[in-house]
mmJSON file of the N, C-alpha and C atoms, coordinates in Angstrom:
{"data_MODEL":{"atom_site":{
"group_PDB":["ATOM","ATOM","ATOM","ATOM","ATOM","ATOM","ATOM","ATOM","ATOM","ATOM","ATOM","ATOM","ATOM","ATOM","ATOM","ATOM","ATOM","ATOM","ATOM","ATOM","ATOM","ATOM","ATOM","ATOM","ATOM","ATOM","ATOM","ATOM","ATOM","ATOM","ATOM","ATOM","ATOM","ATOM","ATOM","ATOM","ATOM","ATOM","ATOM","ATOM","ATOM","ATOM","ATOM","ATOM","ATOM","ATOM","ATOM","ATOM","ATOM","ATOM","ATOM","ATOM","ATOM","ATOM","ATOM","ATOM","ATOM","ATOM","ATOM","ATOM","ATOM","ATOM","ATOM","ATOM","ATOM","ATOM","ATOM","ATOM","ATOM","ATOM","ATOM","ATOM","ATOM","ATOM","ATOM","ATOM","ATOM","ATOM","ATOM","ATOM","ATOM","ATOM","ATOM","ATOM","ATOM","ATOM","ATOM","ATOM","ATOM","ATOM","ATOM","ATOM","ATOM","ATOM","ATOM","ATOM","ATOM","ATOM","ATOM","ATOM","ATOM","ATOM","ATOM","ATOM","ATOM","ATOM","ATOM","ATOM","ATOM","ATOM","ATOM","ATOM","ATOM","ATOM","ATOM","ATOM","ATOM","ATOM","ATOM","ATOM","ATOM","ATOM","ATOM","ATOM","ATOM","ATOM","ATOM","ATOM","ATOM","ATOM","ATOM","ATOM","ATOM","ATOM","ATOM","ATOM","ATOM","ATOM","ATOM","ATOM","ATOM","ATOM","ATOM","ATOM","ATOM","ATOM","ATOM","ATOM","ATOM","ATOM","ATOM","ATOM","ATOM","ATOM","ATOM","ATOM","ATOM","ATOM","ATOM","ATOM","ATOM","ATOM","ATOM","ATOM","ATOM","ATOM","ATOM","ATOM","ATOM","ATOM","ATOM","ATOM","ATOM","ATOM","ATOM","ATOM","ATOM","ATOM","ATOM","ATOM","ATOM","ATOM","ATOM","ATOM","ATOM","ATOM","ATOM","ATOM","ATOM","ATOM","ATOM","ATOM","ATOM","ATOM","ATOM","ATOM","ATOM","ATOM","ATOM","ATOM","ATOM","ATOM","ATOM","ATOM","ATOM","ATOM","ATOM","ATOM","ATOM","ATOM","ATOM","ATOM","ATOM","ATOM","ATOM","ATOM","ATOM","ATOM","ATOM","ATOM","ATOM","ATOM","ATOM","ATOM","ATOM","ATOM","ATOM","ATOM","ATOM","ATOM","ATOM","ATOM","ATOM","ATOM"],
"id":[1,2,3,4,5,6,7,8,9,10,11,12,13,14,15,16,17,18,19,20,21,22,23,24,25,26,27,28,29,30,31,32,33,34,35,36,37,38,39,40,41,42,43,44,45,46,47,48,49,50,51,52,53,54,55,56,57,58,59,60,61,62,63,64,65,66,67,68,69,70,71,72,73,74,75,76,77,78,79,80,81,82,83,84,85,86,87,88,89,90,91,92,93,94,95,96,97,98,99,100,101,102,103,104,105,106,107,108,109,110,111,112,113,114,115,116,117,118,119,120,121,122,123,124,125,126,127,128,129,130,131,132,133,134,135,136,137,138,139,140,141,142,143,144,145,146,147,148,149,150,151,152,153,154,155,156,157,158,159,160,161,162,163,164,165,166,167,168,169,170,171,172,173,174,175,176,177,178,179,180,181,182,183,184,185,186,187,188,189,190,191,192,193,194,195,196,197,198,199,200,201,202,203,204,205,206,207,208,209,210,211,212,213,214,215,216,217,218,219,220,221,222,223,224,225,226,227,228,229,230,231,232,233,234],
"type_symbol":["N","C","C","N","C","C","N","C","C","N","C","C","N","C","C","N","C","C","N","C","C","N","C","C","N","C","C","N","C","C","N","C","C","N","C","C","N","C","C","N","C","C","N","C","C","N","C","C","N","C","C","N","C","C","N","C","C","N","C","C","N","C","C","N","C","C","N","C","C","N","C","C","N","C","C","N","C","C","N","C","C","N","C","C","N","C","C","N","C","C","N","C","C","N","C","C","N","C","C","N","C","C","N","C","C","N","C","C","N","C","C","N","C","C","N","C","C","N","C","C","N","C","C","N","C","C","N","C","C","N","C","C","N","C","C","N","C","C","N","C","C","N","C","C","N","C","C","N","C","C","N","C","C","N","C","C","N","C","C","N","C","C","N","C","C","N","C","C","N","C","C","N","C","C","N","C","C","N","C","C","N","C","C","N","C","C","N","C","C","N","C","C","N","C","C","N","C","C","N","C","C","N","C","C","N","C","C","N","C","C","N","C","C","N","C","C","N","C","C","N","C","C","N","C","C","N","C","C","N","C","C","N","C","C"],
"label_atom_id":["N","CA","C","N","CA","C","N","CA","C","N","CA","C","N","CA","C","N","CA","C","N","CA","C","N","CA","C","N","CA","C","N","CA","C","N","CA","C","N","CA","C","N","CA","C","N","CA","C","N","CA","C","N","CA","C","N","CA","C","N","CA","C","N","CA","C","N","CA","C","N","CA","C","N","CA","C","N","CA","C","N","CA","C","N","CA","C","N","CA","C","N","CA","C","N","CA","C","N","CA","C","N","CA","C","N","CA","C","N","CA","C","N","CA","C","N","CA","C","N","CA","C","N","CA","C","N","CA","C","N","CA","C","N","CA","C","N","CA","C","N","CA","C","N","CA","C","N","CA","C","N","CA","C","N","CA","C","N","CA","C","N","CA","C","N","CA","C","N","CA","C","N","CA","C","N","CA","C","N","CA","C","N","CA","C","N","CA","C","N","CA","C","N","CA","C","N","CA","C","N","CA","C","N","CA","C","N","CA","C","N","CA","C","N","CA","C","N","CA","C","N","CA","C","N","CA","C","N","CA","C","N","CA","C","N","CA","C","N","CA","C","N","CA","C","N","CA","C","N","CA","C","N","CA","C","N","CA","C","N","CA","C","N","CA","C","N","CA","C","N","CA","C"],
"label_alt_id":[null,null,null,null,null,null,null,null,null,null,null,null,null,null,null,null,null,null,null,null,null,null,null,null,null,null,null,null,null,null,null,null,null,null,null,null,null,null,null,null,null,null,null,null,null,null,null,null,null,null,null,null,null,null,null,null,null,null,null,null,null,null,null,null,null,null,null,null,null,null,null,null,null,null,null,null,null,null,null,null,null,null,null,null,null,null,null,null,null,null,null,null,null,null,null,null,null,null,null,null,null,null,null,null,null,null,null,null,null,null,null,null,null,null,null,null,null,null,null,null,null,null,null,null,null,null,null,null,null,null,null,null,null,null,null,null,null,null,null,null,null,null,null,null,null,null,null,null,null,null,null,null,null,null,null,null,null,null,null,null,null,null,null,null,null,null,null,null,null,null,null,null,null,null,null,null,null,null,null,null,null,null,null,null,null,null,null,null,null,null,null,null,null,null,null,null,null,null,null,null,null,null,null,null,null,null,null,null,null,null,null,null,null,null,null,null,null,null,null,null,null,null,null,null,null,null,null,null,null,null,null,null,null,null],
"label_comp_id":["MET","MET","MET","ALA","ALA","ALA","ILE","ILE","ILE","THR","THR","THR","VAL","VAL","VAL","HIS","HIS","HIS","LEU","LEU","LEU","GLU","GLU","GLU","GLU","GLU","GLU","VAL","VAL","VAL","LEU","LEU","LEU","LYS","LYS","LYS","ASP","ASP","ASP","ARG","ARG","ARG","GLY","GLY","GLY","MET","MET","MET","THR","THR","THR","SER","SER","SER","LYS","LYS","LYS","GLU","GLU","GLU","LEU","LEU","LEU","CYS","CYS","CYS","GLN","GLN","GLN","LYS","LYS","LYS","VAL","VAL","VAL","GLY","GLY","GLY","ILE","ILE","ILE","THR","THR","THR","GLU","GLU","GLU","ALA","ALA","ALA","ASN","ASN","ASN","LEU","LEU","LEU","SER","SER","SER","ILE","ILE","ILE","LEU","LEU","LEU","ARG","ARG","ARG","SER","SER","SER","GLY","GLY","GLY","LYS","LYS","LYS","ALA","ALA","ALA","LYS","LYS","LYS","GLY","GLY","GLY","ILE","ILE","ILE","ARG","ARG","ARG","PHE","PHE","PHE","GLY","GLY","GLY","THR","THR","THR","VAL","VAL","VAL","ASN","ASN","ASN","ARG","ARG","ARG","ILE","ILE","ILE","CYS","CYS","CYS","TYR","TYR","TYR","PHE","PHE","PHE","LEU","LEU","LEU","SER","SER","SER","CYS","CYS","CYS","ASP","ASP","ASP","VAL","VAL","VAL","GLY","GLY","GLY","ASP","ASP","ASP","ILE","ILE","ILE","LEU","LEU","LEU","LYS","LYS","LYS","PHE","PHE","PHE","ASP","ASP","ASP","GLY","GLY","GLY","ASN","ASN","ASN","LEU","LEU","LEU","GLU","GLU","GLU","GLU","GLU","GLU","ASN","ASN","ASN","ASP","ASP","ASP","GLU","GLU","GLU","ASN","ASN","ASN","GLU","GLU","GLU","LYS","LYS","LYS","GLU","GLU","GLU"],
"label_asym_id":["A","A","A","A","A","A","A","A","A","A","A","A","A","A","A","A","A","A","A","A","A","A","A","A","A","A","A","A","A","A","A","A","A","A","A","A","A","A","A","A","A","A","A","A","A","A","A","A","A","A","A","A","A","A","A","A","A","A","A","A","A","A","A","A","A","A","A","A","A","A","A","A","A","A","A","A","A","A","A","A","A","A","A","A","A","A","A","A","A","A","A","A","A","A","A","A","A","A","A","A","A","A","A","A","A","A","A","A","A","A","A","A","A","A","A","A","A","A","A","A","A","A","A","A","A","A","A","A","A","A","A","A","A","A","A","A","A","A","A","A","A","A","A","A","A","A","A","A","A","A","A","A","A","A","A","A","A","A","A","A","A","A","A","A","A","A","A","A","A","A","A","A","A","A","A","A","A","A","A","A","A","A","A","A","A","A","A","A","A","A","A","A","A","A","A","A","A","A","A","A","A","A","A","A","A","A","A","A","A","A","A","A","A","A","A","A","A","A","A","A","A","A","A","A","A","A","A","A","A","A","A","A","A","A"],
"label_entity_id":["1","1","1","1","1","1","1","1","1","1","1","1","1","1","1","1","1","1","1","1","1","1","1","1","1","1","1","1","1","1","1","1","1","1","1","1","1","1","1","1","1","1","1","1","1","1","1","1","1","1","1","1","1","1","1","1","1","1","1","1","1","1","1","1","1","1","1","1","1","1","1","1","1","1","1","1","1","1","1","1","1","1","1","1","1","1","1","1","1","1","1","1","1","1","1","1","1","1","1","1","1","1","1","1","1","1","1","1","1","1","1","1","1","1","1","1","1","1","1","1","1","1","1","1","1","1","1","1","1","1","1","1","1","1","1","1","1","1","1","1","1","1","1","1","1","1","1","1","1","1","1","1","1","1","1","1","1","1","1","1","1","1","1","1","1","1","1","1","1","1","1","1","1","1","1","1","1","1","1","1","1","1","1","1","1","1","1","1","1","1","1","1","1","1","1","1","1","1","1","1","1","1","1","1","1","1","1","1","1","1","1","1","1","1","1","1","1","1","1","1","1","1","1","1","1","1","1","1","1","1","1","1","1","1"],
"label_seq_id":[1,1,1,2,2,2,3,3,3,4,4,4,5,5,5,6,6,6,7,7,7,8,8,8,9,9,9,10,10,10,11,11,11,12,12,12,13,13,13,14,14,14,15,15,15,16,16,16,17,17,17,18,18,18,19,19,19,20,20,20,21,21,21,22,22,22,23,23,23,24,24,24,25,25,25,26,26,26,27,27,27,28,28,28,29,29,29,30,30,30,31,31,31,32,32,32,33,33,33,34,34,34,35,35,35,36,36,36,37,37,37,38,38,38,39,39,39,40,40,40,41,41,41,42,42,42,43,43,43,44,44,44,45,45,45,46,46,46,47,47,47,48,48,48,49,49,49,50,50,50,51,51,51,52,52,52,53,53,53,54,54,54,55,55,55,56,56,56,57,57,57,58,58,58,59,59,59,60,60,60,61,61,61,62,62,62,63,63,63,64,64,64,65,65,65,66,66,66,67,67,67,68,68,68,69,69,69,70,70,70,71,71,71,72,72,72,73,73,73,74,74,74,75,75,75,76,76,76,77,77,77,78,78,78],
"pdbx_PDB_ins_code":[null,null,null,null,null,null,null,null,null,null,null,null,null,null,null,null,null,null,null,null,null,null,null,null,null,null,null,null,null,null,null,null,null,null,null,null,null,null,null,null,null,null,null,null,null,null,null,null,null,null,null,null,null,null,null,null,null,null,null,null,null,null,null,null,null,null,null,null,null,null,null,null,null,null,null,null,null,null,null,null,null,null,null,null,null,null,null,null,null,null,null,null,null,null,null,null,null,null,null,null,null,null,null,null,null,null,null,null,null,null,null,null,null,null,null,null,null,null,null,null,null,null,null,null,null,null,null,null,null,null,null,null,null,null,null,null,null,null,null,null,null,null,null,null,null,null,null,null,null,null,null,null,null,null,null,null,null,null,null,null,null,null,null,null,null,null,null,null,null,null,null,null,null,null,null,null,null,null,null,null,null,null,null,null,null,null,null,null,null,null,null,null,null,null,null,null,null,null,null,null,null,null,null,null,null,null,null,null,null,null,null,null,null,null,null,null,null,null,null,null,null,null,null,null,null,null,null,null,null,null,null,null,null,null],
"Cartn_x":[9.914,7.966,8.201,6.262,5.434,5.353,4.328,3.86,4.495,4.868,5.967,4.408,5.44,4.972,5.431,5.283,5.359,4.314,3.905,3.484,4.458,5.721,6.615,6.291,6.976,6.485,5.761,4.581,3.387,2.832,3.403,3.325,4.249,5.049,5.826,5.84,5.378,4.769,3.29,2.7,1.519,1.809,3.196,3.039,2.637,2.181,1.576,2.213,2.368,2.97,2.295,2.411,2.086,1.003,1.658,0.537,-0.561,-1.113,-2.344,-2.87,-1.657,-3.146,-3.495,-3.179,-2.989,-4.302,-4.834,-5.836,-6.954,-6.791,-7.433,-8.112,-7.439,-7.752,-8.708,-8.039,-8.617,-8.103,-6.284,-5.597,-4.486,-4.187,-2.835,-1.646,-1.121,0.072,1.475,1.248,2.407,1.687,0.139,-1.178,0.311,-0.034,0.218,2.245,2.628,4.133,3.896,3.461,3.658,3.162,1.953,2.685,3.121,3.791,5.551,6.321,6.098,7.961,7.577,6.559,6.056,5.497,5.96,5.699,4.16,3.486,2.187,1.761,0.632,0.406,-1.094,-1.57,-2.928,-3.103,-4.046,-4.829,-6.23,-6.847,-7.938,-8.811,-9.647,-9.948,-10.459,-12.125,-12.0,-10.539,-9.803,-8.499,-7.767,-7.378,-6.632,-7.518,-8.709,-10.189,-9.829,-9.419,-9.346,-8.297,-7.495,-5.773,-5.742,-5.978,-6.22,-7.061,-8.669,-8.563,-7.507,-7.503,-6.702,-6.084,-4.769,-4.244,-3.675,-5.859,-5.691,-5.378,-5.173,-3.975,-5.004,-4.261,-5.039,-4.104,-4.617,-4.244,-2.228,-2.385,-1.135,-0.554,-0.545,-0.049,0.906,0.46,1.451,0.943,0.298,1.179,1.206,2.503,3.53,3.277,3.419,3.9,4.737,5.539,6.671,7.286,6.338,6.399,6.35,6.739,6.779,6.213,6.057,4.995,6.145,5.123,5.593,5.098,6.584,7.148,6.655,6.941,6.427,5.253,4.309,2.492,2.367,1.567,0.852,-0.228,-0.233,-2.173,-2.772,-1.369,-0.744,-1.786,-2.486,-2.544,-2.011,-1.425,-0.493,-1.543],
"Cartn_y":[-8.411,-8.683,-7.179,-7.9,-7.67,-6.308,-6.356,-5.08,-4.013,-3.244,-2.065,-0.932,-0.94,0.053,1.495,2.335,4.12,4.047,3.592,5.006,5.356,5.808,6.396,7.298,7.98,7.974,9.331,9.427,9.821,10.739,9.74,10.457,11.779,12.022,12.485,14.322,13.137,14.763,15.184,14.761,15.609,15.819,15.628,15.704,15.545,14.375,13.613,12.167,11.976,10.579,9.846,9.077,7.313,7.246,8.141,8.068,8.112,9.86,10.014,9.219,8.62,8.579,6.483,6.179,4.7,5.596,6.79,7.315,7.287,8.105,8.299,7.463,6.215,5.127,3.801,3.485,2.832,2.123,1.616,0.088,0.779,-0.682,-0.195,0.648,0.691,0.946,-0.445,-1.421,-2.429,-3.179,-2.923,-3.236,-2.014,-1.469,-0.155,-0.032,-0.5,-0.472,-2.318,-2.806,-4.26,-3.389,-3.012,-2.877,-1.592,-0.501,-0.147,-0.185,-1.59,-2.651,-3.771,-3.474,-4.875,-5.47,-5.724,-7.582,-7.592,-7.123,-7.472,-8.698,-9.476,-10.418,-9.641,-8.813,-7.967,-7.345,-6.238,-5.682,-5.46,-5.291,-4.691,-3.389,-4.176,-1.962,-1.254,-1.743,-0.586,0.483,-0.817,0.366,0.34,0.022,1.138,2.436,2.271,3.596,4.958,3.488,5.267,5.336,4.76,5.866,6.314,6.557,7.015,8.518,8.281,9.411,9.705,9.482,10.727,11.487,10.767,11.073,11.845,12.069,13.241,11.89,11.011,10.186,9.252,9.15,7.596,6.101,5.195,4.082,3.682,3.643,4.365,4.905,5.807,6.119,5.68,4.325,3.882,2.545,1.928,0.516,0.897,0.194,-0.106,-1.159,-1.847,-3.41,-2.721,-3.56,-3.536,-4.168,-5.285,-6.248,-6.744,-7.563,-9.29,-10.592,-11.018,-11.994,-12.548,-12.601,-12.857,-13.881,-15.412,-16.829,-17.219,-16.298,-17.518,-17.615,-17.239,-16.718,-18.542,-18.805,-20.319,-20.317,-18.936,-19.707,-19.539,-19.487,-19.497,-20.729,-20.935,-22.051,-22.2,-23.035,-23.069,-24.132],
"Cartn_z":[-6.358,-4.876,-6.818,-7.662,-8.869,-8.936,-7.565,-7.089,-6.053,-5.839,-5.635,-4.528,-3.39,-2.238,-2.425,-2.599,-3.201,-2.091,-0.471,-0.022,1.157,1.186,1.896,1.897,0.223,-0.973,-0.479,-1.085,-1.063,0.409,1.004,2.75,2.946,2.753,2.749,1.616,0.603,-0.571,0.459,1.576,1.585,2.88,3.047,4.759,6.196,5.916,7.133,7.331,8.641,9.154,9.418,9.422,9.352,10.199,11.296,12.437,12.78,11.156,11.26,10.299,9.373,7.954,8.776,9.951,10.23,11.103,12.561,12.814,12.0,10.839,9.814,9.197,8.488,7.856,8.367,9.65,10.977,11.043,10.338,9.849,11.985,11.952,12.496,12.643,13.531,12.771,12.336,12.696,12.892,10.879,10.837,9.571,8.248,8.914,7.056,7.639,8.763,8.74,7.33,8.162,7.179,5.976,5.148,3.391,3.827,3.668,4.293,2.886,4.335,3.741,2.32,1.53,0.604,1.299,2.411,2.42,3.305,2.494,2.713,1.353,1.428,0.786,0.129,0.804,0.319,1.357,0.061,1.233,0.143,1.361,1.198,0.6,-0.734,-1.729,-0.476,0.904,1.012,1.76,1.953,2.764,1.854,0.321,-0.538,-0.835,-1.434,-1.12,0.233,1.172,2.157,2.483,2.115,2.153,0.981,-0.319,-1.172,-1.264,-0.858,0.317,0.605,2.196,3.073,2.368,1.345,0.903,-0.46,-0.875,-2.193,-3.142,-3.384,-4.029,-4.948,-6.511,-6.865,-6.797,-6.052,-6.394,-7.049,-7.803,-9.261,-8.457,-7.937,-7.078,-6.001,-5.087,-4.073,-4.71,-5.358,-5.566,-7.583,-7.519,-9.156,-9.256,-10.683,-11.256,-12.205,-11.371,-12.111,-13.671,-13.964,-15.649,-15.259,-14.024,-14.437,-13.407,-13.916,-12.471,-12.02,-10.662,-8.667,-9.549,-9.209,-9.666,-8.071,-7.36,-6.51,-4.779,-6.422,-6.137,-5.962,-3.997,-4.142,-5.266,-4.594,-5.715,-7.057,-7.604,-9.516,-9.924,-11.629,-12.027,-13.257,-13.498,-14.335,-15.819],
"occupancy":[1.0,1.0,1.0,1.0,1.0,1.0,1.0,1.0,1.0,1.0,1.0,1.0,1.0,1.0,1.0,1.0,1.0,1.0,1.0,1.0,1.0,1.0,1.0,1.0,1.0,1.0,1.0,1.0,1.0,1.0,1.0,1.0,1.0,1.0,1.0,1.0,1.0,1.0,1.0,1.0,1.0,1.0,1.0,1.0,1.0,1.0,1.0,1.0,1.0,1.0,1.0,1.0,1.0,1.0,1.0,1.0,1.0,1.0,1.0,1.0,1.0,1.0,1.0,1.0,1.0,1.0,1.0,1.0,1.0,1.0,1.0,1.0,1.0,1.0,1.0,1.0,1.0,1.0,1.0,1.0,1.0,1.0,1.0,1.0,1.0,1.0,1.0,1.0,1.0,1.0,1.0,1.0,1.0,1.0,1.0,1.0,1.0,1.0,1.0,1.0,1.0,1.0,1.0,1.0,1.0,1.0,1.0,1.0,1.0,1.0,1.0,1.0,1.0,1.0,1.0,1.0,1.0,1.0,1.0,1.0,1.0,1.0,1.0,1.0,1.0,1.0,1.0,1.0,1.0,1.0,1.0,1.0,1.0,1.0,1.0,1.0,1.0,1.0,1.0,1.0,1.0,1.0,1.0,1.0,1.0,1.0,1.0,1.0,1.0,1.0,1.0,1.0,1.0,1.0,1.0,1.0,1.0,1.0,1.0,1.0,1.0,1.0,1.0,1.0,1.0,1.0,1.0,1.0,1.0,1.0,1.0,1.0,1.0,1.0,1.0,1.0,1.0,1.0,1.0,1.0,1.0,1.0,1.0,1.0,1.0,1.0,1.0,1.0,1.0,1.0,1.0,1.0,1.0,1.0,1.0,1.0,1.0,1.0,1.0,1.0,1.0,1.0,1.0,1.0,1.0,1.0,1.0,1.0,1.0,1.0,1.0,1.0,1.0,1.0,1.0,1.0,1.0,1.0,1.0,1.0,1.0,1.0,1.0,1.0,1.0,1.0,1.0,1.0,1.0,1.0,1.0,1.0,1.0,1.0],
"B_iso_or_equiv":[0.0,0.0,0.0,0.0,0.0,0.0,0.0,0.0,0.0,0.0,0.0,0.0,0.0,0.0,0.0,0.0,0.0,0.0,0.0,0.0,0.0,0.0,0.0,0.0,0.0,0.0,0.0,0.0,0.0,0.0,0.0,0.0,0.0,0.0,0.0,0.0,0.0,0.0,0.0,0.0,0.0,0.0,0.0,0.0,0.0,0.0,0.0,0.0,0.0,0.0,0.0,0.0,0.0,0.0,0.0,0.0,0.0,0.0,0.0,0.0,0.0,0.0,0.0,0.0,0.0,0.0,0.0,0.0,0.0,0.0,0.0,0.0,0.0,0.0,0.0,0.0,0.0,0.0,0.0,0.0,0.0,0.0,0.0,0.0,0.0,0.0,0.0,0.0,0.0,0.0,0.0,0.0,0.0,0.0,0.0,0.0,0.0,0.0,0.0,0.0,0.0,0.0,0.0,0.0,0.0,0.0,0.0,0.0,0.0,0.0,0.0,0.0,0.0,0.0,0.0,0.0,0.0,0.0,0.0,0.0,0.0,0.0,0.0,0.0,0.0,0.0,0.0,0.0,0.0,0.0,0.0,0.0,0.0,0.0,0.0,0.0,0.0,0.0,0.0,0.0,0.0,0.0,0.0,0.0,0.0,0.0,0.0,0.0,0.0,0.0,0.0,0.0,0.0,0.0,0.0,0.0,0.0,0.0,0.0,0.0,0.0,0.0,0.0,0.0,0.0,0.0,0.0,0.0,0.0,0.0,0.0,0.0,0.0,0.0,0.0,0.0,0.0,0.0,0.0,0.0,0.0,0.0,0.0,0.0,0.0,0.0,0.0,0.0,0.0,0.0,0.0,0.0,0.0,0.0,0.0,0.0,0.0,0.0,0.0,0.0,0.0,0.0,0.0,0.0,0.0,0.0,0.0,0.0,0.0,0.0,0.0,0.0,0.0,0.0,0.0,0.0,0.0,0.0,0.0,0.0,0.0,0.0,0.0,0.0,0.0,0.0,0.0,0.0,0.0,0.0,0.0,0.0,0.0,0.0],
"pdbx_formal_charge":[null,null,null,null,null,null,null,null,null,null,null,null,null,null,null,null,null,null,null,null,null,null,null,null,null,null,null,null,null,null,null,null,null,null,null,null,null,null,null,null,null,null,null,null,null,null,null,null,null,null,null,null,null,null,null,null,null,null,null,null,null,null,null,null,null,null,null,null,null,null,null,null,null,null,null,null,null,null,null,null,null,null,null,null,null,null,null,null,null,null,null,null,null,null,null,null,null,null,null,null,null,null,null,null,null,null,null,null,null,null,null,null,null,null,null,null,null,null,null,null,null,null,null,null,null,null,null,null,null,null,null,null,null,null,null,null,null,null,null,null,null,null,null,null,null,null,null,null,null,null,null,null,null,null,null,null,null,null,null,null,null,null,null,null,null,null,null,null,null,null,null,null,null,null,null,null,null,null,null,null,null,null,null,null,null,null,null,null,null,null,null,null,null,null,null,null,null,null,null,null,null,null,null,null,null,null,null,null,null,null,null,null,null,null,null,null,null,null,null,null,null,null,null,null,null,null,null,null,null,null,null,null,null,null],
"auth_seq_id":[1,1,1,2,2,2,3,3,3,4,4,4,5,5,5,6,6,6,7,7,7,8,8,8,9,9,9,10,10,10,11,11,11,12,12,12,13,13,13,14,14,14,15,15,15,16,16,16,17,17,17,18,18,18,19,19,19,20,20,20,21,21,21,22,22,22,23,23,23,24,24,24,25,25,25,26,26,26,27,27,27,28,28,28,29,29,29,30,30,30,31,31,31,32,32,32,33,33,33,34,34,34,35,35,35,36,36,36,37,37,37,38,38,38,39,39,39,40,40,40,41,41,41,42,42,42,43,43,43,44,44,44,45,45,45,46,46,46,47,47,47,48,48,48,49,49,49,50,50,50,51,51,51,52,52,52,53,53,53,54,54,54,55,55,55,56,56,56,57,57,57,58,58,58,59,59,59,60,60,60,61,61,61,62,62,62,63,63,63,64,64,64,65,65,65,66,66,66,67,67,67,68,68,68,69,69,69,70,70,70,71,71,71,72,72,72,73,73,73,74,74,74,75,75,75,76,76,76,77,77,77,78,78,78],
"auth_comp_id":["MET","MET","MET","ALA","ALA","ALA","ILE","ILE","ILE","THR","THR","THR","VAL","VAL","VAL","HIS","HIS","HIS","LEU","LEU","LEU","GLU","GLU","GLU","GLU","GLU","GLU","VAL","VAL","VAL","LEU","LEU","LEU","LYS","LYS","LYS","ASP","ASP","ASP","ARG","ARG","ARG","GLY","GLY","GLY","MET","MET","MET","THR","THR","THR","SER","SER","SER","LYS","LYS","LYS","GLU","GLU","GLU","LEU","LEU","LEU","CYS","CYS","CYS","GLN","GLN","GLN","LYS","LYS","LYS","VAL","VAL","VAL","GLY","GLY","GLY","ILE","ILE","ILE","THR","THR","THR","GLU","GLU","GLU","ALA","ALA","ALA","ASN","ASN","ASN","LEU","LEU","LEU","SER","SER","SER","ILE","ILE","ILE","LEU","LEU","LEU","ARG","ARG","ARG","SER","SER","SER","GLY","GLY","GLY","LYS","LYS","LYS","ALA","ALA","ALA","LYS","LYS","LYS","GLY","GLY","GLY","ILE","ILE","ILE","ARG","ARG","ARG","PHE","PHE","PHE","GLY","GLY","GLY","THR","THR","THR","VAL","VAL","VAL","ASN","ASN","ASN","ARG","ARG","ARG","ILE","ILE","ILE","CYS","CYS","CYS","TYR","TYR","TYR","PHE","PHE","PHE","LEU","LEU","LEU","SER","SER","SER","CYS","CYS","CYS","ASP","ASP","ASP","VAL","VAL","VAL","GLY","GLY","GLY","ASP","ASP","ASP","ILE","ILE","ILE","LEU","LEU","LEU","LYS","LYS","LYS","PHE","PHE","PHE","ASP","ASP","ASP","GLY","GLY","GLY","ASN","ASN","ASN","LEU","LEU","LEU","GLU","GLU","GLU","GLU","GLU","GLU","ASN","ASN","ASN","ASP","ASP","ASP","GLU","GLU","GLU","ASN","ASN","ASN","GLU","GLU","GLU","LYS","LYS","LYS","GLU","GLU","GLU"],
"auth_asym_id":["A","A","A","A","A","A","A","A","A","A","A","A","A","A","A","A","A","A","A","A","A","A","A","A","A","A","A","A","A","A","A","A","A","A","A","A","A","A","A","A","A","A","A","A","A","A","A","A","A","A","A","A","A","A","A","A","A","A","A","A","A","A","A","A","A","A","A","A","A","A","A","A","A","A","A","A","A","A","A","A","A","A","A","A","A","A","A","A","A","A","A","A","A","A","A","A","A","A","A","A","A","A","A","A","A","A","A","A","A","A","A","A","A","A","A","A","A","A","A","A","A","A","A","A","A","A","A","A","A","A","A","A","A","A","A","A","A","A","A","A","A","A","A","A","A","A","A","A","A","A","A","A","A","A","A","A","A","A","A","A","A","A","A","A","A","A","A","A","A","A","A","A","A","A","A","A","A","A","A","A","A","A","A","A","A","A","A","A","A","A","A","A","A","A","A","A","A","A","A","A","A","A","A","A","A","A","A","A","A","A","A","A","A","A","A","A","A","A","A","A","A","A","A","A","A","A","A","A","A","A","A","A","A","A"],
"auth_atom_id":["N","CA","C","N","CA","C","N","CA","C","N","CA","C","N","CA","C","N","CA","C","N","CA","C","N","CA","C","N","CA","C","N","CA","C","N","CA","C","N","CA","C","N","CA","C","N","CA","C","N","CA","C","N","CA","C","N","CA","C","N","CA","C","N","CA","C","N","CA","C","N","CA","C","N","CA","C","N","CA","C","N","CA","C","N","CA","C","N","CA","C","N","CA","C","N","CA","C","N","CA","C","N","CA","C","N","CA","C","N","CA","C","N","CA","C","N","CA","C","N","CA","C","N","CA","C","N","CA","C","N","CA","C","N","CA","C","N","CA","C","N","CA","C","N","CA","C","N","CA","C","N","CA","C","N","CA","C","N","CA","C","N","CA","C","N","CA","C","N","CA","C","N","CA","C","N","CA","C","N","CA","C","N","CA","C","N","CA","C","N","CA","C","N","CA","C","N","CA","C","N","CA","C","N","CA","C","N","CA","C","N","CA","C","N","CA","C","N","CA","C","N","CA","C","N","CA","C","N","CA","C","N","CA","C","N","CA","C","N","CA","C","N","CA","C","N","CA","C","N","CA","C","N","CA","C","N","CA","C","N","CA","C","N","CA","C","N","CA","C","N","CA","C"],
"pdbx_PDB_model_num":[1,1,1,1,1,1,1,1,1,1,1,1,1,1,1,1,1,1,1,1,1,1,1,1,1,1,1,1,1,1,1,1,1,1,1,1,1,1,1,1,1,1,1,1,1,1,1,1,1,1,1,1,1,1,1,1,1,1,1,1,1,1,1,1,1,1,1,1,1,1,1,1,1,1,1,1,1,1,1,1,1,1,1,1,1,1,1,1,1,1,1,1,1,1,1,1,1,1,1,1,1,1,1,1,1,1,1,1,1,1,1,1,1,1,1,1,1,1,1,1,1,1,1,1,1,1,1,1,1,1,1,1,1,1,1,1,1,1,1,1,1,1,1,1,1,1,1,1,1,1,1,1,1,1,1,1,1,1,1,1,1,1,1,1,1,1,1,1,1,1,1,1,1,1,1,1,1,1,1,1,1,1,1,1,1,1,1,1,1,1,1,1,1,1,1,1,1,1,1,1,1,1,1,1,1,1,1,1,1,1,1,1,1,1,1,1,1,1,1,1,1,1,1,1,1,1,1,1,1,1,1,1,1,1]
}}}
């Protein structure tokens, strides 16, 4: 995947559990699990904002671009 999620590392560095983050951000543990696994197809900017706020991090700390174009994107137009 072109975008990788590094939320697990940031949570560990901050000494916060997924459950604590869910309560603060206002998302379900199931949705956070999908995000952490890298299987999420999208995320709202408001959710990213709240995650970064409560983890005191930057977007680039939790989401990384690997430099590749994801070829199986159904919405991609040539």
